[in-house]
Biopython code that builds the backbone (N, CA, C, O; Angstrom):
import numpy as np
from Bio.PDB.StructureBuilder import StructureBuilder

atoms = [
    (1, "MET", "N", (81.411, 184.853, 159.610)),
    (1, "MET", "CA", (80.866, 185.993, 160.304)),
    (1, "MET", "C", (79.873, 186.733, 159.407)),
    (1, "MET", "O", (78.797, 187.136, 159.849)),
    (2, "PHE", "N", (80.256, 186.903, 158.135)),
    (2, "PHE", "CA", (79.388, 187.601, 157.202)),
    (2, "PHE", "C", (78.078, 186.837, 157.004)),
    (2, "PHE", "O", (77.009, 187.441, 156.921)),
    (3, "ALA", "N", (78.165, 185.499, 156.927)),
    (3, "ALA", "CA", (76.960, 184.680, 156.745)),
    (3, "ALA", "C", (76.004, 184.837, 157.923)),
    (3, "ALA", "O", (74.787, 184.835, 157.744)),
    (4, "ILE", "N", (76.549, 184.972, 159.109)),
    (4, "ILE", "CA", (75.708, 185.150, 160.295)),
    (4, "ILE", "C", (75.031, 186.513, 160.264)),
    (4, "ILE", "O", (73.865, 186.640, 160.637)),
    (5, "LEU", "N", (75.760, 187.530, 159.819)),
    (5, "LEU", "CA", (75.190, 188.877, 159.758)),
    (5, "LEU", "C", (74.023, 188.966, 158.786)),
    (5, "LEU", "O", (73.056, 189.684, 159.042)),
    (6, "ILE", "N", (74.106, 188.242, 157.671)),
    (6, "ILE", "CA", (73.022, 188.305, 156.683)),
    (6, "ILE", "C", (72.047, 187.127, 156.825)),
    (6, "ILE", "O", (71.198, 186.907, 155.961)),
    (7, "ARG", "N", (72.181, 186.369, 157.933)),
    (7, "ARG", "CA", (71.291, 185.258, 158.275)),
    (7, "ARG", "C", (71.276, 184.154, 157.215)),
    (7, "ARG", "O", (70.211, 183.659, 156.844)),
    (8, "LYS", "N", (72.434, 183.779, 156.741)),
    (8, "LYS", "CA", (72.575, 182.692, 155.759)),
    (8, "LYS", "C", (73.527, 181.621, 156.287)),
    (8, "LYS", "O", (74.369, 181.114, 155.547)),
    (9, "GLU", "N", (73.390, 181.283, 157.563)),
    (9, "GLU", "CA", (74.302, 180.329, 158.196)),
    (9, "GLU", "C", (74.237, 178.951, 157.554)),
    (9, "GLU", "O", (75.232, 178.227, 157.542)),
    (10, "LEU", "N", (73.088, 178.585, 157.027)),
    (10, "LEU", "CA", (72.923, 177.254, 156.451)),
    (10, "LEU", "C", (73.669, 177.080, 155.127)),
    (10, "LEU", "O", (73.800, 175.958, 154.638)),
    (11, "LEU", "N", (74.151, 178.160, 154.552)),
    (11, "LEU", "CA", (74.924, 178.050, 153.315)),
    (11, "LEU", "C", (76.387, 177.706, 153.577)),
    (11, "LEU", "O", (77.094, 177.292, 152.658)),
    (12, "ILE", "N", (76.848, 177.869, 154.802)),
    (12, "ILE", "CA", (78.251, 177.578, 155.128)),
    (12, "ILE", "C", (78.584, 176.103, 154.893)),
    (12, "ILE", "O", (79.621, 175.820, 154.294)),
    (13, "PRO", "N", (77.745, 175.138, 155.340)),
    (13, "PRO", "CA", (78.073, 173.738, 155.051)),
    (13, "PRO", "C", (78.099, 173.409, 153.559)),
    (13, "PRO", "O", (78.892, 172.573, 153.126)),
    (14, "VAL", "N", (77.246, 174.050, 152.775)),
    (14, "VAL", "CA", (77.256, 173.815, 151.328)),
    (14, "VAL", "C", (78.568, 174.307, 150.735)),
    (14, "VAL", "O", (79.173, 173.626, 149.907)),
    (15, "LEU", "N", (79.003, 175.472, 151.152)),
    (15, "LEU", "CA", (80.247, 176.045, 150.643)),
    (15, "LEU", "C", (81.453, 175.198, 151.030)),
    (15, "LEU", "O", (82.397, 175.072, 150.250)),
    (16, "CYS", "N", (81.432, 174.627, 152.209)),
    (16, "CYS", "CA", (82.586, 173.886, 152.747)),
    (16, "CYS", "C", (82.401, 172.375, 152.677)),
    (16, "CYS", "O", (83.045, 171.653, 153.438)),
    (17, "LEU", "N", (81.550, 171.876, 151.799)),
    (17, "LEU", "CA", (81.224, 170.456, 151.773)),
    (17, "LEU", "C", (82.438, 169.562, 151.518)),
    (17, "LEU", "O", (82.549, 168.497, 152.125)),
    (18, "VAL", "N", (83.342, 169.969, 150.641)),
    (18, "VAL", "CA", (84.527, 169.152, 150.350)),
    (18, "VAL", "C", (85.370, 168.977, 151.610)),
    (18, "VAL", "O", (85.792, 167.864, 151.924)),
    (19, "PHE", "N", (85.613, 170.056, 152.323)),
    (19, "PHE", "CA", (86.411, 169.990, 153.548)),
    (19, "PHE", "C", (85.676, 169.199, 154.631)),
    (19, "PHE", "O", (86.291, 168.455, 155.395)),
    (20, "PHE", "N", (84.364, 169.368, 154.685)),
    (20, "PHE", "CA", (83.553, 168.640, 155.655)),
    (20, "PHE", "C", (83.628, 167.130, 155.408)),
    (20, "PHE", "O", (83.775, 166.354, 156.352)),
    (21, "LEU", "N", (83.527, 166.713, 154.145)),
    (21, "LEU", "CA", (83.608, 165.288, 153.820)),
    (21, "LEU", "C", (84.983, 164.711, 154.143)),
    (21, "LEU", "O", (85.090, 163.568, 154.586)),
    (22, "GLU", "N", (86.031, 165.499, 153.922)),
    (22, "GLU", "CA", (87.385, 165.055, 154.271)),
    (22, "GLU", "C", (87.479, 164.798, 155.774)),
    (22, "GLU", "O", (88.037, 163.786, 156.199)),
    (23, "ASP", "N", (86.937, 165.707, 156.575)),
    (23, "ASP", "CA", (86.987, 165.554, 158.034)),
    (23, "ASP", "C", (86.114, 164.399, 158.515)),
    (23, "ASP", "O", (86.526, 163.618, 159.373)),
    (24, "VAL", "N", (84.917, 164.294, 157.964)),
    (24, "VAL", "CA", (83.995, 163.243, 158.383)),
    (24, "VAL", "C", (84.538, 161.862, 158.018)),
    (24, "VAL", "O", (84.310, 160.898, 158.748)),
    (25, "SER", "N", (85.254, 161.758, 156.895)),
    (25, "SER", "CA", (85.817, 160.458, 156.518)),
    (25, "SER", "C", (86.797, 159.957, 157.576)),
    (25, "SER", "O", (86.841, 158.761, 157.866)),
    (26, "VAL", "N", (87.580, 160.862, 158.151)),
    (26, "VAL", "CA", (88.522, 160.474, 159.207)),
    (26, "VAL", "C", (87.762, 160.038, 160.461)),
    (26, "VAL", "O", (88.098, 159.024, 161.072)),
    (27, "MET", "N", (86.738, 160.805, 160.841)),
    (27, "MET", "CA", (85.966, 160.462, 162.038)),
    (27, "MET", "C", (85.259, 159.116, 161.883)),
    (27, "MET", "O", (85.243, 158.311, 162.814)),
    (28, "LEU", "N", (84.676, 158.872, 160.709)),
    (28, "LEU", "CA", (84.017, 157.596, 160.460)),
    (28, "LEU", "C", (85.006, 156.437, 160.503)),
    (28, "LEU", "O", (84.721, 155.390, 161.084)),
    (29, "GLN", "N", (86.166, 156.629, 159.885)),
    (29, "GLN", "CA", (87.175, 155.570, 159.844)),
    (29, "GLN", "C", (87.631, 155.195, 161.255)),
    (29, "GLN", "O", (87.701, 154.014, 161.592)),
    (30, "VAL", "N", (87.938, 156.190, 162.069)),
    (30, "VAL", "CA", (88.425, 155.937, 163.431)),
    (30, "VAL", "C", (87.335, 155.272, 164.269)),
    (30, "VAL", "O", (87.596, 154.293, 164.968)),
    (31, "GLY", "N", (86.123, 155.802, 164.199)),
    (31, "GLY", "CA", (85.024, 155.231, 164.975)),
    (31, "GLY", "C", (84.702, 153.803, 164.571)),
    (31, "GLY", "O", (84.516, 152.940, 165.430)),
    (32, "TYR", "N", (84.635, 153.548, 163.271)),
    (32, "TYR", "CA", (84.323, 152.202, 162.784)),
    (32, "TYR", "C", (85.441, 151.224, 163.124)),
    (32, "TYR", "O", (85.174, 150.074, 163.473)),
    (33, "PHE", "N", (86.688, 151.670, 163.026)),
    (33, "PHE", "CA", (87.826, 150.805, 163.352)),
    (33, "PHE", "C", (87.782, 150.402, 164.825)),
    (33, "PHE", "O", (87.985, 149.235, 165.157)),
    (34, "LYS", "N", (87.518, 151.364, 165.703)),
    (34, "LYS", "CA", (87.453, 151.061, 167.139)),
    (34, "LYS", "C", (86.275, 150.138, 167.457)),
    (34, "LYS", "O", (86.395, 149.222, 168.270)),
    (35, "TYR", "N", (85.143, 150.388, 166.810)),
    (35, "TYR", "CA", (83.957, 149.552, 167.028)),
    (35, "TYR", "C", (84.209, 148.111, 166.591)),
    (35, "TYR", "O", (83.906, 147.182, 167.339)),
    (36, "THR", "N", (84.757, 147.911, 165.397)),
    (36, "THR", "CA", (84.991, 146.553, 164.902)),
    (36, "THR", "C", (86.114, 145.856, 165.663)),
    (36, "THR", "O", (86.125, 144.630, 165.769)),
    (37, "LYS", "N", (87.048, 146.627, 166.186)),
    (37, "LYS", "CA", (88.114, 146.023, 166.993)),
    (37, "LYS", "C", (87.528, 145.439, 168.281)),
    (37, "LYS", "O", (87.929, 144.361, 168.718)),
    (38, "LYS", "N", (86.578, 146.158, 168.884)),
    (38, "LYS", "CA", (85.919, 145.646, 170.091)),
    (38, "LYS", "C", (85.015, 144.458, 169.770)),
    (38, "LYS", "O", (85.006, 143.463, 170.494)),
    (39, "LYS", "N", (84.256, 144.568, 168.680)),
    (39, "LYS", "CA", (83.258, 143.552, 168.363)),
    (39, "LYS", "C", (83.871, 142.268, 167.803)),
    (39, "LYS", "O", (83.493, 141.175, 168.225)),
    (40, "TYR", "N", (84.811, 142.384, 166.859)),
    (40, "TYR", "CA", (85.354, 141.220, 166.164)),
    (40, "TYR", "C", (86.775, 140.853, 166.583)),
    (40, "TYR", "O", (87.269, 139.792, 166.202)),
    (41, "GLY", "N", (87.436, 141.700, 167.353)),
    (41, "GLY", "CA", (88.809, 141.423, 167.757)),
    (41, "GLY", "C", (89.851, 141.924, 166.778)),
    (41, "GLY", "O", (91.042, 141.938, 167.090)),
    (42, "GLU", "N", (89.417, 142.331, 165.605)),
    (42, "GLU", "CA", (90.320, 142.934, 164.619)),
    (42, "GLU", "C", (89.638, 144.155, 164.022)),
    (42, "GLU", "O", (88.431, 144.146, 163.780)),
    (43, "GLY", "N", (90.407, 145.189, 163.792)),
    (43, "GLY", "CA", (89.838, 146.410, 163.254)),
    (43, "GLY", "C", (89.595, 146.308, 161.763)),
    (43, "GLY", "O", (90.438, 145.805, 161.021)),
    (44, "ARG", "N", (88.448, 146.784, 161.329)),
    (44, "ARG", "CA", (88.115, 146.848, 159.905)),
    (44, "ARG", "C", (87.964, 148.311, 159.532)),
    (44, "ARG", "O", (87.719, 149.164, 160.385)),
    (45, "ARG", "N", (88.113, 148.583, 158.254)),
    (45, "ARG", "CA", (88.090, 149.967, 157.789)),
    (45, "ARG", "C", (86.969, 150.191, 156.778)),
    (45, "ARG", "O", (86.524, 149.264, 156.101)),
    (46, "ILE", "N", (86.528, 151.438, 156.693)),
    (46, "ILE", "CA", (85.557, 151.830, 155.674)),
    (46, "ILE", "C", (86.299, 152.184, 154.393)),
    (46, "ILE", "O", (85.919, 151.743, 153.309)),
    (47, "PHE", "N", (87.356, 152.979, 154.517)),
    (47, "PHE", "CA", (88.151, 153.436, 153.383)),
    (47, "PHE", "C", (89.522, 152.771, 153.417)),
    (47, "PHE", "O", (89.954, 152.275, 154.458)),
    (48, "LYS", "N", (90.201, 152.764, 152.275)),
    (48, "LYS", "CA", (91.555, 152.208, 152.230)),
    (48, "LYS", "C", (92.500, 153.043, 153.077)),
    (48, "LYS", "O", (93.393, 152.507, 153.733)),
    (49, "MET", "N", (92.303, 154.357, 153.062)),
    (49, "MET", "CA", (93.110, 155.294, 153.845)),
    (49, "MET", "C", (92.317, 156.590, 153.954)),
    (49, "MET", "O", (91.545, 156.929, 153.057)),
    (50, "THR", "N", (92.508, 157.307, 155.045)),
    (50, "THR", "CA", (91.854, 158.607, 155.182)),
    (50, "THR", "C", (92.905, 159.679, 155.363)),
    (50, "THR", "O", (94.020, 159.354, 155.771)),
    (51, "PRO", "N", (92.618, 160.934, 155.085)),
    (51, "PRO", "CA", (91.394, 161.546, 154.596)),
    (51, "PRO", "C", (90.981, 160.981, 153.228)),
    (51, "PRO", "O", (91.737, 160.256, 152.581)),
    (52, "LEU", "N", (89.794, 161.324, 152.823)),
    (52, "LEU", "CA", (89.144, 160.709, 151.671)),
    (52, "LEU", "C", (89.985, 160.755, 150.400)),
    (52, "LEU", "O", (89.974, 159.798, 149.626)),
    (53, "HIS", "N", (90.711, 161.844, 150.169)),
    (53, "HIS", "CA", (91.476, 161.932, 148.923)),
    (53, "HIS", "C", (92.577, 160.878, 148.858)),
    (53, "HIS", "O", (92.972, 160.476, 147.764)),
    (54, "HIS", "N", (93.082, 160.419, 150.005)),
    (54, "HIS", "CA", (94.090, 159.356, 150.007)),
    (54, "HIS", "C", (93.474, 158.007, 149.643)),
    (54, "HIS", "O", (94.169, 157.132, 149.127)),
    (55, "HIS", "N", (92.199, 157.831, 149.902)),
    (55, "HIS", "CA", (91.507, 156.590, 149.537)),
    (55, "HIS", "C", (91.580, 156.379, 148.027)),
    (55, "HIS", "O", (91.754, 155.253, 147.561)),
    (56, "PHE", "N", (91.449, 157.451, 147.274)),
    (56, "PHE", "CA", (91.475, 157.344, 145.818)),
    (56, "PHE", "C", (92.886, 157.130, 145.280)),
    (56, "PHE", "O", (93.046, 156.615, 144.173)),
    (57, "GLN", "N", (93.909, 157.513, 146.034)),
    (57, "GLN", "CA", (95.300, 157.373, 145.597)),
    (57, "GLN", "C", (95.860, 155.983, 145.837)),
    (57, "GLN", "O", (96.764, 155.552, 145.121)),
    (58, "LYS", "N", (95.347, 155.281, 146.818)),
    (58, "LYS", "CA", (95.930, 154.008, 147.242)),
    (58, "LYS", "C", (95.322, 152.846, 146.460)),
    (58, "LYS", "O", (94.102, 152.772, 146.318)),
    (59, "PRO", "N", (96.158, 151.933, 145.950)),
    (59, "PRO", "CA", (95.608, 150.747, 145.273)),
    (59, "PRO", "C", (95.002, 149.780, 146.289)),
    (59, "PRO", "O", (95.385, 149.784, 147.459)),
    (60, "LEU", "N", (94.067, 148.962, 145.845)),
    (60, "LEU", "CA", (93.431, 147.978, 146.720)),
    (60, "LEU", "C", (94.389, 146.814, 146.935)),
    (60, "LEU", "O", (94.837, 146.178, 145.982)),
    (61, "GLU", "N", (94.692, 146.548, 148.190)),
    (61, "GLU", "CA", (95.592, 145.449, 148.527)),
    (61, "GLU", "C", (94.790, 144.164, 148.705)),
    (61, "GLU", "O", (93.654, 144.193, 149.177)),
    (62, "ALA", "N", (95.383, 143.047, 148.327)),
    (62, "ALA", "CA", (94.704, 141.756, 148.452)),
    (62, "ALA", "C", (94.481, 141.426, 149.924)),
    (62, "ALA", "O", (95.375, 141.591, 150.753)),
    (63, "GLY", "N", (93.290, 140.962, 150.230)),
    (63, "GLY", "CA", (92.976, 140.553, 151.594)),
    (63, "GLY", "C", (92.727, 141.679, 152.573)),
    (63, "GLY", "O", (92.727, 141.450, 153.782)),
    (64, "SER", "N", (92.516, 142.884, 152.087)),
    (64, "SER", "CA", (92.289, 144.004, 153.000)),
    (64, "SER", "C", (90.829, 144.029, 153.450)),
    (64, "SER", "O", (89.925, 143.752, 152.661)),
    (65, "ASN", "N", (90.607, 144.361, 154.714)),
    (65, "ASN", "CA", (89.262, 144.462, 155.282)),
    (65, "ASN", "C", (88.736, 145.874, 155.087)),
    (65, "ASN", "O", (88.726, 146.676, 156.021)),
    (66, "VAL", "N", (88.301, 146.174, 153.876)),
    (66, "VAL", "CA", (87.820, 147.510, 153.536)),
    (66, "VAL", "C", (86.395, 147.382, 153.019)),
    (66, "VAL", "O", (86.118, 146.537, 152.167)),
    (67, "LEU", "N", (85.483, 148.217, 153.528)),
    (67, "LEU", "CA", (84.099, 148.181, 153.056)),
    (67, "LEU", "C", (83.953, 148.770, 151.657)),
    (67, "LEU", "O", (83.313, 148.173, 150.791)),
    (68, "TRP", "N", (84.548, 149.943, 151.437)),
    (68, "TRP", "CA", (84.414, 150.630, 150.153)),
    (68, "TRP", "C", (85.657, 150.335, 149.334)),
    (68, "TRP", "O", (86.695, 150.965, 149.541)),
    (69, "LYS", "N", (85.572, 149.393, 148.411)),
    (69, "LYS", "CA", (86.728, 148.906, 147.669)),
    (69, "LYS", "C", (87.004, 149.676, 146.376)),
    (69, "LYS", "O", (88.058, 149.482, 145.770)),
    (70, "HIS", "N", (86.112, 150.522, 145.948)),
    (70, "HIS", "CA", (86.287, 151.229, 144.676)),
    (70, "HIS", "C", (86.971, 152.559, 144.881)),
    (70, "HIS", "O", (86.697, 153.200, 145.895)),
    (71, "PRO", "N", (87.820, 153.017, 144.022)),
    (71, "PRO", "CA", (88.314, 152.375, 142.809)),
    (71, "PRO", "C", (89.383, 151.335, 143.134)),
    (71, "PRO", "O", (90.137, 151.486, 144.095)),
    (72, "VAL", "N", (89.440, 150.287, 142.328)),
    (72, "VAL", "CA", (90.434, 149.234, 142.536)),
    (72, "VAL", "C", (91.812, 149.751, 142.160)),
    (72, "VAL", "O", (92.784, 149.528, 142.883)),
    (73, "ASN", "N", (91.896, 150.441, 141.032)),
    (73, "ASN", "CA", (93.167, 151.020, 140.588)),
    (73, "ASN", "C", (93.304, 152.434, 141.139)),
    (73, "ASN", "O", (92.313, 153.158, 141.235)),
    (74, "PRO", "N", (94.524, 152.835, 141.503)),
    (74, "PRO", "CA", (94.710, 154.191, 142.040)),
    (74, "PRO", "C", (94.478, 155.264, 140.976)),
    (74, "PRO", "O", (94.705, 155.037, 139.787)),
    (75, "ILE", "N", (94.026, 156.420, 141.420)),
    (75, "ILE", "CA", (93.820, 157.579, 140.548)),
    (75, "ILE", "C", (94.975, 158.535, 140.804)),
    (75, "ILE", "O", (95.335, 158.762, 141.959)),
    (76, "PRO", "N", (95.568, 159.105, 139.748)),
    (76, "PRO", "CA", (96.679, 160.046, 139.956)),
    (76, "PRO", "C", (96.258, 161.244, 140.813)),
    (76, "PRO", "O", (95.120, 161.709, 140.743)),
    (77, "GLU", "N", (97.197, 161.725, 141.615)),
    (77, "GLU", "CA", (96.914, 162.819, 142.544)),
    (77, "GLU", "C", (96.426, 164.072, 141.825)),
    (77, "GLU", "O", (95.521, 164.752, 142.309)),
    (78, "SER", "N", (97.017, 164.380, 140.679)),
    (78, "SER", "CA", (96.615, 165.586, 139.947)),
    (78, "SER", "C", (95.155, 165.512, 139.514)),
    (78, "SER", "O", (94.450, 166.521, 139.549)),
    (79, "LYS", "N", (94.695, 164.344, 139.111)),
    (79, "LYS", "CA", (93.299, 164.179, 138.697)),
    (79, "LYS", "C", (92.354, 164.337, 139.896)),
    (79, "LYS", "O", (91.277, 164.919, 139.770)),
    (80, "ILE", "N", (92.761, 163.820, 141.047)),
    (80, "ILE", "CA", (91.950, 163.956, 142.264)),
    (80, "ILE", "C", (91.838, 165.420, 142.666)),
    (80, "ILE", "O", (90.756, 165.894, 143.011)),
    (81, "VAL", "N", (92.961, 166.135, 142.619)),
    (81, "VAL", "CA", (92.977, 167.550, 142.999)),
    (81, "VAL", "C", (92.064, 168.354, 142.087)),
    (81, "VAL", "O", (91.286, 169.182, 142.561)),
    (82, "VAL", "N", (92.152, 168.117, 140.784)),
    (82, "VAL", "CA", (91.308, 168.857, 139.837)),
    (82, "VAL", "C", (89.831, 168.547, 140.073)),
    (82, "VAL", "O", (88.993, 169.447, 140.018)),
    (83, "ARG", "N", (89.510, 167.297, 140.331)),
    (83, "ARG", "CA", (88.108, 166.940, 140.590)),
    (83, "ARG", "C", (87.587, 167.598, 141.863)),
    (83, "ARG", "O", (86.450, 168.069, 141.901)),
    (84, "PHE", "N", (88.410, 167.630, 142.897)),
    (84, "PHE", "CA", (87.993, 168.298, 144.135)),
    (84, "PHE", "C", (87.840, 169.801, 143.907)),
    (84, "PHE", "O", (86.930, 170.417, 144.462)),
    (85, "TRP", "N", (88.709, 170.396, 143.105)),
    (85, "TRP", "CA", (88.575, 171.819, 142.769)),
    (85, "TRP", "C", (87.258, 172.068, 142.044)),
    (85, "TRP", "O", (86.537, 173.012, 142.364)),
    (86, "ILE", "N", (86.945, 171.221, 141.068)),
    (86, "ILE", "CA", (85.712, 171.396, 140.298)),
    (86, "ILE", "C", (84.497, 171.303, 141.218)),
    (86, "ILE", "O", (83.583, 172.122, 141.128)),
    (87, "VAL", "N", (84.487, 170.314, 142.094)),
    (87, "VAL", "CA", (83.373, 170.178, 143.041)),
    (87, "VAL", "C", (83.301, 171.401, 143.949)),
    (87, "VAL", "O", (82.211, 171.907, 144.218)),
    (88, "GLY", "N", (84.453, 171.883, 144.423)),
    (88, "GLY", "CA", (84.481, 173.074, 145.273)),
    (88, "GLY", "C", (83.964, 174.313, 144.556)),
    (88, "GLY", "O", (83.229, 175.112, 145.135)),
    (89, "ILE", "N", (84.350, 174.470, 143.298)),
    (89, "ILE", "CA", (83.884, 175.615, 142.502)),
    (89, "ILE", "C", (82.379, 175.526, 142.263)),
    (89, "ILE", "O", (81.671, 176.528, 142.364)),
    (90, "LEU", "N", (81.888, 174.325, 141.945)),
    (90, "LEU", "CA", (80.447, 174.155, 141.737)),
    (90, "LEU", "C", (79.658, 174.436, 143.015)),
    (90, "LEU", "O", (78.589, 175.046, 142.968)),
    (91, "LEU", "N", (80.180, 173.995, 144.140)),
    (91, "LEU", "CA", (79.506, 174.274, 145.416)),
    (91, "LEU", "C", (79.542, 175.762, 145.757)),
    (91, "LEU", "O", (78.575, 176.303, 146.294)),
    (92, "ALA", "N", (80.656, 176.421, 145.446)),
    (92, "ALA", "CA", (80.736, 177.870, 145.673)),
    (92, "ALA", "C", (79.731, 178.604, 144.787)),
    (92, "ALA", "O", (79.073, 179.544, 145.232)),
    (93, "ALA", "N", (79.618, 178.170, 143.531)),
    (93, "ALA", "CA", (78.651, 178.791, 142.624)),
    (93, "ALA", "C", (77.222, 178.549, 143.110)),
    (93, "ALA", "O", (76.387, 179.453, 143.074)),
    (94, "LEU", "N", (76.947, 177.330, 143.563)),
    (94, "LEU", "CA", (75.623, 177.019, 144.095)),
    (94, "LEU", "C", (75.304, 177.874, 145.318)),
    (94, "LEU", "O", (74.182, 178.356, 145.473)),
    (95, "THR", "N", (76.289, 178.057, 146.175)),
    (95, "THR", "CA", (76.102, 178.899, 147.359)),
    (95, "THR", "C", (75.828, 180.340, 146.957)),
    (95, "THR", "O", (74.943, 180.991, 147.513)),
    (96, "PHE", "N", (76.588, 180.832, 145.993)),
    (96, "PHE", "CA", (76.412, 182.212, 145.544)),
    (96, "PHE", "C", (75.044, 182.410, 144.897)),
    (96, "PHE", "O", (74.374, 183.410, 145.154)),
    (97, "VAL", "N", (74.628, 181.459, 144.059)),
    (97, "VAL", "CA", (73.317, 181.559, 143.403)),
    (97, "VAL", "C", (72.202, 181.503, 144.446)),
    (97, "VAL", "O", (71.239, 182.268, 144.372)),
    (98, "THR", "N", (72.331, 180.609, 145.404)),
    (98, "THR", "CA", (71.331, 180.513, 146.468)),
    (98, "THR", "C", (71.280, 181.793, 147.287)),
    (98, "THR", "O", (70.207, 182.224, 147.707)),
    (99, "LEU", "N", (72.425, 182.392, 147.511)),
    (99, "LEU", "CA", (72.496, 183.648, 148.252)),
    (99, "LEU", "C", (71.775, 184.758, 147.497)),
    (99, "LEU", "O", (71.081, 185.574, 148.102)),
    (100, "LYS", "N", (71.937, 184.790, 146.181)),
    (100, "LYS", "CA", (71.312, 185.833, 145.372)),
    (100, "LYS", "C", (69.811, 185.620, 145.202)),
    (100, "LYS", "O", (69.060, 186.588, 145.082)),
    (101, "ILE", "N", (69.368, 184.368, 145.190)),
    (101, "ILE", "CA", (67.945, 184.083, 144.992)),
    (101, "ILE", "C", (67.123, 184.577, 146.169)),
    (101, "ILE", "O", (66.057, 185.164, 145.983)),
    (102, "ARG", "N", (67.605, 184.347, 147.363)),
    (102, "ARG", "CA", (66.852, 184.718, 148.558)),
    (102, "ARG", "C", (67.129, 186.143, 148.841)),
    (102, "ARG", "O", (66.605, 186.694, 149.809)),
]
sb = StructureBuilder()
sb.init_structure("model")
sb.init_model(0)
sb.init_chain("A")
sb.init_seg("    ")
for serial, (resi, resn, name, xyz) in enumerate(atoms, 1):
    if name == "N":
        sb.init_residue(resn, " ", resi, " ")
    sb.init_atom(name, np.array(xyz, "f"), 0.0, 1.0, " ", f" {name:<3s}", serial, name[0])
structure = sb.get_structure()
């Protein structure tokens, strides 16, 4: 609401990019799975698991139909959480700096 009042609506996606990517990963996975199920008779996936943070936690299984295979080894949950926090903080700082510049 505050962003709309000061006419900075375009900064909202920058501030919420981590959450947006988490949501979009689920939408892409479901859409791609349904599309490949119709086209090839078996569903294929983009990520090992969605939302996106679960993709990094899950190890790559042999013979899985996954487009994005990296990382092969799972990353501990605490490391993923800290990395997402850092990205969120950097995006918040970028949003704040952009808000102050204009």
